[in-house]
Structures are given as structure tokens and as C-alpha cells.
LOFI-601420 format. One record per residue: residue in three letters; x, y, z of N, C-alpha, C in turn. Coordinates in steps of 0.1 Angstrom, whole numbers, plus 2048, in hexadecimal, padded with zeros to 3 digits. Layout:
BEGIN
ALAXYZXYZXYZ ...
% end
This chain:
BEGIN
MET2A52BB6552AA2B065E29F2AD668 ALA29C2A066A29329C67429929E682 LEU2902A068C2952A269929C29669F HIS29828A69B29F27E6A02AD27C69A ASP2B12856902BE28468B2C828E691 THR2C329669A2CB29F6A12D02996AF ASP2DB29E6B42E02996C02EB2A26C6 LEU2EE29F6D32FA2A66D93072A26D2 SER3102AB6D131D2A86CC3272A66D6 PHE3232A36E332C2A06EE3252976F7 ASP32D29170032728870A321290715 PRO31428E71830E296723312291731 ARG31928673232028173E31628074A ASP30A27B74730027A75230527075C PRO3022727693042687732F925D771 TYR2FD2507712F32457702F223E77D PHE2E62397802E323378D2DE22578B PRO2DF21C7952DB20E7942CC20D796 VAL2C72017922B91FD7952BA1F279F PRO2AF1F07A72AF1E67B12B01D87AA GLY2B51CE7B22B51C17AD2C21BC7A6 GLY2CC1C47A62D91C07A02DA1C0791 SER2D01C578A2D01C577C2DB1CE776 GLU2E01CC76A2E91D57642E31E175E VAL2D61E375F2D01EF75A2D31FB763 GLU2D720675C2DA2127632D121D75D TRP2CF2287652C72337602CC240763 ALA2C824A75C2CB25875F2BF26175B VAL2BF26D7602B427675D2B9283758 GLN2B328974E2B52977492A929F74A VAL2AA2AC74D29E2B574E2A02C0745 PHE2962C473D2972CE73328D2D9736 THR2912E67342882F17332892F7725 THR28130272328230771528F30E712 ASP29831071C2A53167192B130E71C ASN2AF3037242BB2FC7292B82ED72A GLY2C22E57292C22D772C2CB2D3738 TYR2C62CB7412CE2C874D2CF2B9750 GLY2DA2B67552DC2A975B2DC2AA76B LEU2DC29F7722DE2A07802ED2A3783 ASP2EF2AC78D2FD2AF7913022A2798 ALA30C29C79231128F7973172917A6 ASP31B29D7A932129E7B73162A07C2 ARG3092A27BD2FF2A57C72F429A7C7 ALA2F62907C02EC2857BF2EF27B7CB GLN2E42777D12E526E7DD2DC2627DA VAL2E22567DB2DC2497D82D82427E5 GLY2CC23E7E72C82377F32BF22B7EF THR2BB2237F82B22187F62A521A7FD THR29B2147F828E2137FF28A205800 ALA27E2038062791F58082781ED7FC ASP2741F47F12721ED7E427B1F27D9 GLY2851FA7DB28E1FE7D02982087D4 VAL29B2117CB2A521B7CC2A02297CB ARG2A52327D32A12407D22AE2497CF VAL2AD2527C62B725C7C32B226A7C5 ARG2B92727CD2B62807CE2C12887CA CYS2BE2937C42C829D7BF2C32AB7C1 ASP2CA2B47C72C52C27C92CC2CC7C0 ARG2D32C77B52D92D17AC2DA2CB79F TYR2D82D37942DB2CF7872E92D2782 ALA2ED2CC7772F92D07702F62D2762 ARG2FD2DB75B2FC2DD74D2FF2CF746 LEU2F92CC73B2FC2C073430B2BF731 GLY3112B57343202B37333272B4741 GLN31F2B874B3242B87593302C275B GLN3312CC75233D2D575433B2DE760 VAL32E2E376232C2ED76D31E2EA773 PRO31C2EC78030E2EC7853062F777F ALA2FA2F577C2F22FF7762E32FC778 GLY2DB30677D2CD30377F2CA2FE78C SER2C13047932BD3007A02B02F779F GLY2AF2EE7A82A42E57A82A72D87AF GLU29D2CF7AF29F2C27B52992B77AD VAL29F2AB7AE29A29F7A72992947B2 GLU28E28D7B228D2817BA2882767B1 VAL28F26B7B028B25F7A828A2537B1 GLN27F24C7B027E23F7B727C2347AC VAL28422A7AE28321F7A527F2137AD ARG27320E7AA26D2027B226F1F67AA GLU2701EB7B12711DE7AA2661D57AF ASP25E1CF7A62551C57A92571BA79E ASP24D1B77962501AF78A2551B877F VAL2541C57812591CF7772611D977F LEU2691E17782701ED77E2671F977A GLU26520278425D20D78226421A787 TRP26522477F26B23178226023B785 VAL26224279125924D794263259795 ILE26126378D26B26E78C26327B78F GLU26928279926328F79D26F29A79B VAL26C2A57942762AF7912702BC795 SER2792C57992762D379A2822DB794 CYS27F2E87902892F078A2852FE78B SER28F30778A28C31678B28531A77E GLU28631277328031676727430C764 PRO26A31075C2603077582652FB751 ILE2602EF7542662E274F25F2DF742 LYS2672DD7372622DA72A2612CA728 SER26B2C372D26B2B472B2742AE735 VAL2722A173727B29974027F28C739 LYS28B28973929027D73229627373C LEU29126773A29725B7412A0254737 LEU2AD25273B2B624B7322BA23D738 LEU2B92337302BC2257352C822072D ARG2D12197342DC21272D2DE205735 GLY2E41FB72E2E61EE7342DA1E5732 LEU2D11E972A2C61E07262CB1D471E PRO2C51C871F2CA1BD7172CB1C0709 GLU2D61BE7032D91C36F52D21BB6EB GLU2D01AE6ED2CA1A66E22BB1AA6DF PRO2B31AD6E92A51B26E52A61BF6DD LEU2B01C86E12B11D56DA2B61D36CC ARG2BE1C96CA2C41C66BD2B81C16B4 ARG2AF1BA6B92A41B56B129A1C06AE GLY29A1CB6B52921D66B22861D76BB TRP27F1E36BA2741E66C22671E66BB TRP25C1E36C224F1E36BB2441E86C5 THR23A1ED6BF22E1F26C62221EA6C1 PRO2161EC6C820B1E46C32071E76B4 SER20B1F26AE2071F56A02131F2697 THR21E1ED69C2291E96932251DD68B GLY2281DC67F2251D067622C1C467B ARG2251B967A22C1AC67D2381AA673 GLY2431A567924E1A16712581AD670 TRP2561B86752601C36742601CB681 THR26B1D268426D1DA6902731E768D HIS2731F069727A1FC6972881FA69D GLY2922006972A020069D2A71F369D ALA2A31E96942AA1DC6942B91DE691 ASP2C11D56972D01D66952D51E369B LEU2CE1E76A62D31F36AE2D32006A5 ARG2CB20069B2CA20D6932C221769B ARG2C622369A2C022E6A12B123069C PHE2A82336A529A2366A129423E6AC GLN2882436A828024B6B22712486B0 LEU26A2466BA25B2456BA2552516C2 GLU24A2566BE2432606C523425D6C7 TYR23025E6D422225C6D721C26A6DB PRO21026C6D62072646CF20A2656C0 GLY20A25A6B920C2596AB20A24C6A5 PRO20A24B69820623E69120F232695 ASP21C23469722422969A2262276A9 TRP2202306B122022E6C02122326C5 PRO2082296C41FB22D6C71F722D6D6 THR2002276DE1FE2286ED20C2266F3 PRO20F22D6FE21D22D703222220709 TRP22221670122720870522F2046F9 VAL23B1FE6FB2431FA6F024C1EE6F5 ALA24F1E56EC2561D96F02631D86E7 ALA26D1D16EB2791CF6E327B1C06E3 GLY2801BB6D72831AD6D62771A46D4 ASP27A1976D526F18D6D426718D6E1 GLU25B1886E02521886EC25817F6F7 ALA25F1756F326716C6FC2751726FD GLY27817770928617D70B28718B707 GLY27C19270527D1A070227C1A970E LEU2781B670B2751BF71626A1C8713 VAL2631CE71C2581D871A25B1E4722 LEU2581F071C2591FD72224C204720 ALA24720A72A23A21072923921C733 VAL22F22573022D23173921E23073D ARG21B23074A20D23074F20923F751 ASP2052467472022547481F3256748 PRO1ED25B7521DE25D7521D9268749 GLN1E22707441DF27B73A1E727972D LEU1E32817231EA2807171F528A717 HIS20128471520E28C714216286709 ARG21E28E7032282886F9232280700 GLN2342746FA23F26B6FF2482686F3 ILE2552686F525E2666EA26825B6EE LEU2692516E62732466E727E2486DD HIS28A24A6E229524C6D92A02426DD VAL2A52396D32AF22F6D62BA2316CD HIS2C62336D22D22356CA2DF2306D1 ARG2EA2306CA2F622C6D03012376CE PRO3012416D630A24C6D33192486D5 SER32224F6CF33024B6CE33624A6DC TYR3312526E63372526F33312476FC ALA32723F6F73212346FF3272276FB THR32721E70532C2107023212076FD GLY31520B6FD30A2036F82FE20C6F5 PRO2F32066F12E720E6EE2E22166FA VAL2DD2226F72D622B7012C822C6FD VAL2BF2297062B022A7042AB23670C GLU2A62407042A124C70A29124C709 LEU28B24F71527D25171527A25F71A VAL275267711272275714264278717 HIS26027E722253281725251291724 VAL24729571D2452A371A2382A8721 PRO2392B072C22D2B57322252BE729 ALA2182C072C2102C97242152D7725 ALA2162DD71921B2EB7192112F471F SER2042F071F1FA2F97251FA2F9735 ALA2022F073A2042EF7492122EE74D ARG21B2F57462292F474922C2FB756 THR2332F475F2362F976D2452F6770 THR2492FB77C2572F97802582EC788 SER24E2E478A24F2D77912462CE789 TYR24A2C17892432B77812462A9786 ARG23B2A178623D29378923A28B77C VAL24428477724227C76B23A26F76E PRO23026C765229260768232253768 PRO22E24977023723D77123B237764 VAL24823476424E22E75825121F75C ARG24D21675524E20875925720074E LEU2601F87542691F074B2671E1750 ARG2631D97472631CA74926F1C5742 PRO27A1C27492871BF7422881B173C SER27E1A873E27F19B739271196737 THR26D19272B25F18F72825E180723 THR25117C72424D17071D241174715 PRO23C16C70B23017070422417370D SER22316C71821716E72121917B728 THR22517E72D22718A73422619772B VAL22A19571F2281A071521A1A3714 ASP21219971120319B70F1FD1A171C SER20019B7271FA1A07341FE1AE737 ASP20B1B273420F1BF7362081C972D LEU2061C67211FF1CE7181F01CF71C ARG1EA1C47201DC1C47241DB1CD731 GLU1E41CC73A1E31D57461E51E4742 HIS1EE1E67381F01F47341E31F972E MET1DC1F17251D01F671E1C51F8728 SER1C51EF7331BA1F173D1BC1FF744 PHE1C92027461CC20F74C1C721A743 VAL1CA2197361C622372C1B622472B GLU1AF21972C1A121972C19C222737 GLU1A122074319C22774E1A023674E SER1AC2397491B12477491AB24F73E THR1A82497331A325172719424E724 ARG18D24672D17F24272A17E23B71D LEU18723371A18722B70D17E21F710 GLU17421D70816B21270916D2086FE THR16A1FB70016C1F16F61611F36EB TRP1641EE6E015C1EF6D414E1EA6D7 ASP14D1DF6DD1401D96E01371E16E9 SER13D1E96F21361F06FC1341FF6F9 ARG13A2046EE1392126EB12B2166E7 ASP1262226ED1192276EA11A2316DE ASP1262346D912723D6CE1292356C1 VAL1262286C112621F6B511921A6B2 PRO11121F6A910421A6A610520C69F ASP0FA20569E0FA1F86980FE1F868A TRP0FA2026820FE20367410D203672 LEU11420A67B12320B6791291FD67C ARG1241F66851291E86881281DF67B ASP1201E367211D1DA6661241DF65A VAL12B1EB65A1311F064E13C1E8649 ALA13C1E563C1461DC63614E1E462C LEU14A1F06281511F761E14F206620 VAL15A20E61F15921C61F15B221611 VAL15222860B15322D5FD15723C5FE THR16323F5F916824D5F91632545EC LEU15B25E5ED1562655E115E2735E0 HIS1672745D716F2805D616728B5CE GLY1662965D415F2A25CF1682AB5C7 GLN16B2B75CD1722C25C61802C35CC HIS18A2C35C31982C55C719B2D45CB TRP1A62D65D21AA2E45D61AA2ED5CB THR1AE2E85BF1AF2F15B31A22F45AD GLY1972EE5B118A2EF5AB1862E45A2 TYR18F2DB59F18C2D05961822C759D VAL1772C359616C2BB59C16E2AC597 PHE1702A35A117029559E16229059C ASN15A2935A514C28E5A51432995AA ASP13829C5A312E2A55A912429C5B1 PHE11B2A25B811229A5C010A2905B8 ALA1062935AC0FE28A5A410627E5A0 ARG11328059D11B27459911E26C5A6 MET1202725B112226A5BE1162615C0 ALA10A2665BE0FE25E5C00FE2525B6 GLU1022555AA10324A5A010D23F5A4 GLU1182445AA12223A5AE11D2325BA LEU1152385C31102305CE1052265C9 ARG0FD22A5BF0F42205BA0FB2145B4 PHE1062175AD10E20C5A81142035B3 VAL1192095BD11F2015C81141F85CE ALA1071FE5CF0FD1F65D60F91EA5CE GLN0FD1E95C20FA1DD5BA1031D15BD HIS10E1D45C51191CA5C711C1C75D5 ILE1161CE5DE1181CC5ED10B1D05F4 PRO1071C95FE0FB1CE6050FC1DD609 PRO0F41E66040F71F46060F71F8615 HIS0F01F161E0F01F562C0FE1F3632 ARG1071EC62B1141EA63011E1F462B VAL1191FF62412220961E121216626 LEU12C21C62812D22A62D133233623 ALA12B23D61E13024661413725161A TYR14425361614D25D61C14F268612 LEU14A27461514A27F60B15628860E THR15F28A60416A29360516A29E5FA GLY16E2AA5FE16D2B55F515E2B85F1 TRP1552B55F91472B85F71432C65F9 GLU14B2CD6011482DB60514E2E55FB GLY1532E05EF1592E95E61682E55E5 ARG1702EF5E217E2ED5E01852E75ED TYR1892DB5EC18E2D35F81992DB5FF TYR1982DD60C1A22E56141A12F4611 HIS1A02F760519F30660119430D608 ASP18830560917C30B60F17B30861E TYR1843016241842FE63218530B63A PRO17E30D64517530464B166308649 GLN16330C63D15530F63A14F303633 TYR1442FE63A13F2F16361302F1632 ARG12E2F46251212F261F1232EC611 PRO1192E560C11C2DE5FF1212E75F4 GLY12B2E35ED1312EB5E21282EE5D6 ALA1282FA5D21202FE5C71232F75BA ASP1302F55B71352EE5AB1312DF5AB LEU12D2DA5B61292CB5B711A2C95B6 GLY1132D45B71042D25B70FD2DA5C2 GLY1052E05CB0FF2E95D50F72E15DF GLU0EF2E85E70E72E15F20DD2D85ED ALA0D62DB5E10CC2D25DC0D32C55D7 GLY0DE2C65D10E52BA5CC0EA2B15D8 PHE0EF2B85E20F42B15EE0E82AA5F5 ALA0DD2B05F60D12AA5FC0CD29E5F5 GLU0CD29F5E70C92935DF0D32885E1 LEU0E028B5E20EA2815E40E82795F1 VAL0E62815FC0E427B6090D7272609 ASP0CC2786020C02706020C22635FA THR0C92645EF0CC2585E70D324D5F0 ALA0DD2525F70E52485FF0DB24260A HIS0D324A6100CA24561A0BF23C614 ARG0BA23F6080B02366020B72285FF LEU0C42295FB0CB21C5F90CD214605 GLY0CD21B6110D121561D0DF218622 MET0E622161B0F322461F0F3230629 HIS0FF23262F10123D63910B247633 VAL10B25363711225E63111B26563B MET12826763713226D64013A278638 PRO13628563913F28F63314B29163B MET15529763516229A63B1632A863F PHE1682AB64B16B2B86501792B9654 GLY17F2C565418C2C765818D2C9667 GLY1932BF66E1942C067D19D2CC681 HIS1A72CF6781B02DA67B1B12E4670 GLY1AF2DF6631B32E76581AA2F3655 ALA1B12FE6501A930A64D1B1312643 ASN1AA31963A1AF3236321AE331639 VAL1B833863B1B83446431AE34E63C ASN1AC34D62F1A335662819535362A ARG19234662F184342631180342640 TYR18A34564818734565718E35065D PRO18935C65E190368663195366671 ALA18F35E67919335D68719E352689 TRP1A534F67F1AF34467F1BA34768A GLU1BE35368C1C93566951C63536A3 GLN1B93536A71B534F6B51B63406B7 ALA1B53396AC1B432A6AD1C03226A8 VAL1C83296A11D332269A1DC31B6A5 ILE1E130F6A11E93076AB1F730E6AC ARG1FB30F6B92083166BC21230C6C1 ASN21F3106C02293076C52293086D4 ASP2312FF6DB2302FD6E92343096F1 THR23B3136EC23E31F6F323532B6EE ASN22B3286E62223326E122833D6D9 ARG23333A6D223A3456CB2383446BC TYR2333396B62313396A822632E6A5 VAL22132F69821732669421C319690 GLU21630E69421A3016902122FD683 LEU2192F86792122F366D2132E466C LEU2082DE6692082CF66820E2CB65A ASN20A2D26502102D064320C2DC63A ARG2122DD62E2102E86252102E3617 PRO2052DC6132052D56062072DF5FA ASP20C2DA5F020D2E05E32002DC5DB TRP1F52E35DD1E82DE5D81E82E05C9 ASP1EE2EA5C31ED2ED5B51F82E85AC SER2022E15B220E2DB5AB2172E65A5 ASP2182F25AB2232FB5A622F2F95AE ARG22F2EE5B623B2E95BE23E2F35C9 ILE2342FB5CD2363045D922A3015E2 GLY22C2FF5EF2212FD5F82183095F9 GLU20B3075FA2023135FB20431A608 GLY20132760920532F6141FA33261E ASP1EE32F61B1E23346231DC32862B GLN1E231C62B1DC3116331E2311641 VAL1DA31164B1DE3116591D6305660 PHE1DA30266C1D42F86741CF2FE681 LEU1C22FC6841BC30268F1B92F769A ASN1B82FC6A61B72F46B21A82F36B6 PRO1A22E76B61942E66BA1932E96C9 GLY19E2EA6D019D2EE6DE1992FC6E0 GLU19B3056D61983136D61893146D5 PRO18231A6DE17331A6DE16D31F6D1 GLY1723296CB16C32F6BF16C3256B3 PHE17831F6B11783156A61703096A9 ARG1713046B51692F86B815A2FB6B6 ASN1553066BB14730A6B914430A6AA HIS14D3106A214B31069314A30268D LEU1522F96921512EB68D1442E5691 VAL1402E769E1342E16A31282E669B ARG1272F369911C2F969111C2F4683 SER1272F367D1282EF66F1232E066D ILE1282D86761242C96751152C7678 LEU1112CE6831032CC6870F92D267C ALA0FE2DC6750F52E266A0F32D765F LEU0FD2CF65C0FB2C46520F32B9658 VAL0F42B66650EB2AD66B0DC2B266A ARG0DA2BE66D0CC2C466C0C72C565E ASP0CF2CA6550CA2CD6470CA2C163E PHE0D32B76400D42AC6370D429E63D GLY0D429D64A0D32906500DF28764F ILE0EB28D64F0F728564E0F927C65A ASP0FF27165810026666310D26766B ALA11826D66512526C66B12D279667 ALA13727C66E14028766A14E28266C PHE15628466216428166216C28E665 LEU17528E66F17D29967318B29666F ASP19029D66519E29B6601A929F66A THR1B42986691C129B66F1C129B67F LEU1B62976851B72986941C028E69A GLY1C52856931CF27C6981DD28269A TYR1DF28E6941EC2956971EA29D6A4 TRP1F529D6AC1F52A36B91FF2AE6BA PHE1FB2B96C12042C46C32032C86D2 ASN20E2CD6D720E2D16E520B2E06E6 ASP1FF2E46E21FB2F26E11F92F76F0 PRO2003026F42003067021F330D706 ARG1EB3116FC1DF3196FF1D230F701 PHE1D13056F81C52FD6F91CA2EE6F6 PRO1CA2E67011CE2D86FF1C52D16F4 LEU1CB2CB6EA1C32C66DF1B92BB6E3 LEU1BE2B26EC1B52A76EF1A82AC6F6 ASN1AA2B66FF19E2BB7051942C16FB GLY19A2C86F11922CD6E618A2C26DE TYR1912B76DC18B2AC6D517F2A76DD ARG1822A56EA17729F6F216B2A96F3 GLN16E2B66F41632BF6F515B2C06E8 LEU1622BF6DD15C2BF6CF1522B36CE ALA1572A76D214F29B6D114329C6DA ALA1452A16E613A2A26F012F2AB6EB GLU1332B76E61292C06E11222BB6D5 LEU1282B46CC1212AE6C11182A36C5 HIS11C29A6CE11428F6D21082946DB HIS10A29F6E20FF2A56EA0F32A96E1 GLN0F62AE6D50EB2B36CD0E82A96C2 ALA0F12A06BF0EF2966B40F42886B9 PRO0ED2826C20F22766C90F526B6BF HIS0EE26B6B40EF2606AA0FC2616A1 LEU10226D6A110C27069711926969B VAL11E26169112B25A69213626468F LEU14126469714C26C695158264691 ALA15F26868716B26168217626A680 THR18326568018E26E67E19A267677 GLU1A426E6741B026966E1BA265678 GLY1BF2586771C92536801C324E68D TRP1CB2466951C62416A11D123F6AB TRP1CD2426B81D523F6C41CC23E6CF ASP1D12396DB1C82356E61BE23F6EA ALA1C224B6EE1B82556F21AF25A6E7 LEU1B425A6DB1AC25E6D01A02546CD MET1A32476CF19923D6CD18E23F6D7 ALA1912446E31872466ED17C2506E8 ILE17F2596DE1762636D917025F6CC PHE1782586C31742556B51742466B3 PRO1692406B11692316AF16D22D6A1 LEU16E23669817223368A17E23C686 CYS18823768019323F67C19923A66E GLN1A02436671A723F65C1B5239660 GLN1B922F6581C622965C1D2230655 TRP1DB23565D1E723C6581F1232653 LEU1F12266581FC21D6571FC21464A GLY1F22166421F120D6361E8202639 VAL1DF1FF6301D51F46331DC1E6633 ASP1E81E562E1EF1D862D1F71D5639 ARG1F81DE6432001DC64F1F81D2658 ASP1FF1C765B1FA1BD6641FE1C1672 LEU1F61C767A1FA1CD6871FE1C2690 ARG2091C469820E1BA6A12041B76AC LYS1FD1C06B21F31BE6BC1E61C56B7 PRO1DF1C06AD1D31C76A81C81CA6B2 TRP1C71C26BD1BD1C46C61BD1D16CD VAL1C91D76CE1CA1E56D41C21EF6CC LEU1C01EC6BF1B61F46B71A81EE6B8 THR1A71E16B419A1DB6B11921D96BE ASP1981D86CA1901D76D61871E46D8 TYR18B1EF6D11851FC6D417F2036C8 ALA1852026BC18120A6B11822026A4 ARG17E20869918020368C18820D683 THR18F20867919721067119320E662 THR19621765A19321664B19F21C644 GLY19F21A6361AA21F62E1AA22E62E HIS1B523462B1B724262B1B124961F LEU1AD2556201A825D6151B125C609 ALA1BF25B60B1C825C6001CA24E5FA GLU1C32445FE1C42375F81BF2385E9 GLY1C72345E01C42365D21B722F5CD THR1B12355C41A42305BE1A82255B4 PRO19E21C5B01A02125A61A6219599 GLY1AE2115921B42165861C121C589 PRO1C42285841D122E5861D5232594 GLY1CB23259D1CD2355AB1CD2445AE SER1C424B5A81C22595AC1BF25A5BB THR1C52645C21C12665D01B72715D1 GLY1B12755C61A527E5C71A928C5CC VAL1A22905D61A429D5DC1B129E5E4 HIS1B72935E81C32935F01CF2975E8 GLU1D929C5EF1E52A15E81EF2975E3 LYS1ED28A5E51F72805E11F727D5D2 GLY1EE2825CA1EE2805BC1E92725B8 PHE1F22695B51EE25B5B11F52515BA LEU1EE2485C01F423D5C71EC2305C3 PRO1F32265BF1EC2195BB1E42145C7 ARG1D82105C41CF20B5CF1D51FD5D4 PRO1D81FC5E11DD1EF5E61D31E45E5 PRO1D81D85E41CE1CC5E41C71CC5F1 ASP1BA1C75F01B21C65FC1B71BA604 VAL1B91BC6111BE1B261B1B41B3627 ALA1AF1A762B1A71A76371B01A9643 ARG1AD1B364B1B41B66571AA1B8662 PRO1AE1B466E1A41B56791A11C467B GLY1941C667C18F1D467F1901DE674 HIS1941DA6681971E365D18B1E2653 ILE1851EE65017A1EE6461811F3639 PRO17F1EB62E1851EF62117F1FC61C VAL18720361318221060E18320F5FE LEU1792155F81792165E91762245E5 GLY17F22A5DE17E2385DA17A23A5CB PHE1732455C916E2495BC1742565B8 ALA17C2575AD1812635A817926659B ASP17E26D59217627258617226757C THR17B25E57917825356F177245575 THR17624458217623758916B22E584 LEU15F23358415322B581153228572 GLU15523256A15322F55B15E227556 GLN16A22755C17521F55617921355E HIS17521256B17920757316E20057B ALA1622005741561FB57B1581EC57F GLU15E1E45771601D657B1681D4588 GLU1731DC58917C1DC5951741E15A1 VAL16C1EB59F1641F15AA15A1E65AF ALA1541DF5A614A1D55AA1511C95B1 GLU15D1C65AD1651BB5B31691BF5C1 ILE16D1CB5C31701D05D11641D05DA CYS1591D45D514C1D35DD1491C55E1 ARG14A1BC5D81471AE5DB1511A85E5 TRP15E1AC5E41681A75ED1651AD5FB ALA1611B95FC15F1BF6091531B9610 ALA1481B660813D1AF60E1401A2614 GLU14A19B60E14D18E61215718E61E HIS16119861E16C19762716C1A1632 ALA1641AB6321641B663C1561B7643 PRO1561BA6501621BC65816B1AF658 ALA1771B265B1811A765917F19B662 ALA18719165F185184666186186675 GLU18517B67C18517B68B191184690 LEU18D18C69A1971966A01A118E6A8 ASP1AD1946A91B818E6B11B51906C0 GLN1B21866C71AF1876D51B817C6DC PRO1C51806DF1CD1766E61C81726F4 
% end
């Protein structure tokens, strides 16, 4: 059962408070520790006014349901009104604070009925239309920055968090049986690595009535805040984007060795495929993406040297030389998190832990060999842990030194965990800084995208499907470029090569702002589907990078 399908089986009976300006919107606050959930004690809450809004103070909590007072601490909330409503929430508790929830009711129902959307939501559809229950989590593919709107741009509303640091934000909208209308919950989760008994929630902003111009200006202001707080630079001004990357029109995925040991392409065949591609698209516009090049994909993680079954170091060197002679650039794939415990004895020091540091967090557990049982030795490590980060840095720099690779793709870094020992984003930043210090020319790419991640990686794989027409594509394209996922099917039957998805039909090519098409080669792709391969190359040369970017 998904977490967003669970709920209280009783009315928490929270006291709700007004907002300034006579609006029908009301709000409540809940505070959570690792052991308890609290509402404000209705008998101890005091409501006052300030020069620009409302202040609520409460010096005691109540157990959810308001049956008995429980838990000592204080809450102070100020709600200010300008052209938006802004909540500033400060809480303290006798126990370390795990999360703080702001609940809103009385929001205009028509925008909520039309559904919610984020910058990465596809045009023409929404989350939670017709008041259906839904949940969004930041950072993630469907919520790439903590800004969300409901309804049409004319007559809708906007809800956003101005957080100068990266924290989990959860938007949950539902209509519980005890409520007379929809309840909008915005949950803020402090970093587990800095959990304390007092906390100030970053400002939460509600624009209760919008026009198309105010929606755009609100999002622009939000992204300006993100630029400053995350050091996110625009695509045109980034110094980690070399000229050759700005001209790339096609990413060619060369599948090497599967987890089982099956070889799709050895290094000699990869070189042959690149020579064929070069006949149908200017080769300097091609980025060769190597997957399963280190031997058995994921099975050999995180040991990164050219696989013996594919031609070893001599074969890999010849492949890279072939690509460079053609004018192409080369990007091998590395596991940003993944490791086989049998290949990395120090895994227990680096493995990602849950927020209370009591158990190991797993990203996934694929069934690599199709016995319908997930493999047991795959874990996910945290680049924030110095030992693993140093291992990644040494491994990548060794390929720069020995073979002259141009870029490094770091898998799975778009997934975020609240590891209490080593904050993930700090680890990503340190990893990139150490690599760029010793290899300034090296392009870094990763899987997935969200605001703070784009500040580190100018190129990412698209989680959302290449056919998604993003509602506000400039939130991506102003800063970075994206390409198709590793699992996008190859021409013909759609083999996903080294990936665990099996077969997926390759979607039609569609020109999207900031999106670089991808072409994959599995075992029979060139010999059986050469005409389709050539057609894809010619299409990419004509259409990518995509047409004029969306700049409202």
C-alpha cells in the first residue's frame, strides 16, 4: 500500500484559524516527532492581530483528536497579507521534530476541482481533478520545484515554499469523511541530519486568485529565489557546459553487458555502430553514451574498468579513439548510488539509511535474471559518505586519465533520501566540485531533474517520457538539457538493453524544447534495423536541439 493511501481513521479535530483580509480560507498546524503526532491544544491557542496580519500562539500540544493535552512545547504562527498570504511557522517540542504540516481548508473549490499542476505537469492534464485524492513529493519528477498551482491560470491559485535549503515537501489533497470540503495539506520535512527540538518552517506562500500574468510572475520570482539559494545558473551562462555540448543533437546509447553476462555489443561492434551513425548525422553533434561497459551491468558496480568480455582496456581505448576521430564525444555510465555488496566491502559505511538511522533504505531491487525474485546483494550508497565519494572520484578520473572520456553519467542521483548521517545534496555538490577541480572539461550528467539538481548537472535523463509536453518547460530549459532515458526501447522490438524493463516500444520522435533525442543499440539493432536507425539520425539532425524554447 502506498503511503498516500493511508490515513487517520478519526477526526483529528484540529483548531482552525482565520487569515487576514476576511477570506474564507482557514488553517491549522500539526507537529510530528518520530513517536507522536500533535495538534495545537484548542484551549491554549491565542489569536491576535499584527500590523500586516494574524498571529497565533499556543503553549501546549494536544494528542491528535484533541482528547487530552500531550507534549510540551510552543507554536507561533504569523500569517501576513500583501498580494499573497504568507505563513511563517515556528515550533518547539520536548521531542525532536520530524515534520510540520500546514492544513488549509476553505480554498476556492472550482480551481481544486480542475486539478493541480506543476511546471513539469503535461499540458492538458492535472493531478487530483474532480477532487480526487493525490499526493506530490518534492524533490521528484512530478514536482521539480516547490511551486504548484490549481485550476486555470485565470482564476486559479498558487501555493509555494521559499526554502533556501533542500528539504522534502509533500502536498496531499483529499476530502476526508469528517470534512465539509477539500483539505490541502503541505508537509515540510526538516533534514534528519539536523533534527532538533525547535524549528522554523520556511515561508509558505498562497496566491489565492491568479491571472496568467500573475502565475508567470509568481513562478519567475520563485525561480529567481531558487537561482540565488542553490547557485543555479542559466544555460547560456553556465561554465560547466562546453561548446560541444550546446551543439549535441543526438545521444546514442550503446548497450554493453547485461547483469546476467549477456553481451549486446562488444567495444568493436560499438565502434562499428558509431561509424554507421556518422554517415547520417554530423558526428560532432553526437554524444556516445556507454552502458554496461564495465562488465556485468550493476553486478560489477561500483568497480569501473572496461569489461573483459567486451574487449578489455585495449578495446575500450580503440572505441574512444574511434569516437574522437569521428568527432563524437563519449560518456560512460557510473552508478551514483548502486553497488553490489560483494564488489564493495565498505558498503555498510556508505549505505543509505532511513531517517532514524535504524535500517537500510533500498531504491529498488530488480529481478535481473527473470527468476521472478529480486536480487539480494544490490544496495544504494550515499555519495555524501567520504569513502564512497572518493571511490567514485578516483574511478571517474582514472577513465579521464587513461582514455580521455568527455563526460560521466551518474545514475539514480535524482532520487532523494533523508539520510541522517550524510545529506545527499551536499555529497552531490562535493562530488561534482572534486571532479571539476581535477577535470574542468568533464561534463556531468544524471538521471532525473529538479531545481537544486540542475544546479550541479547541466544534462539529465528525462523520467517523464519524451512525449510529455511540459506545462512550463522553461523551468527546465532555462537551466539544463534533458535526453531520453536509458530504458527507452531500441529500434525494432524495443529491447531496453542492459536495463531491467525488458522490451518497450520506442516512442515516436517529438521535438520538445530542451530535449535531445536518444537512439539505442542492442544486439541486433544495426543488422536488422539499419534503415530506421538512419532515419532517426536524419530526423535528429534536422529537429534537435528542439525548436524555439518557451519564453513567456
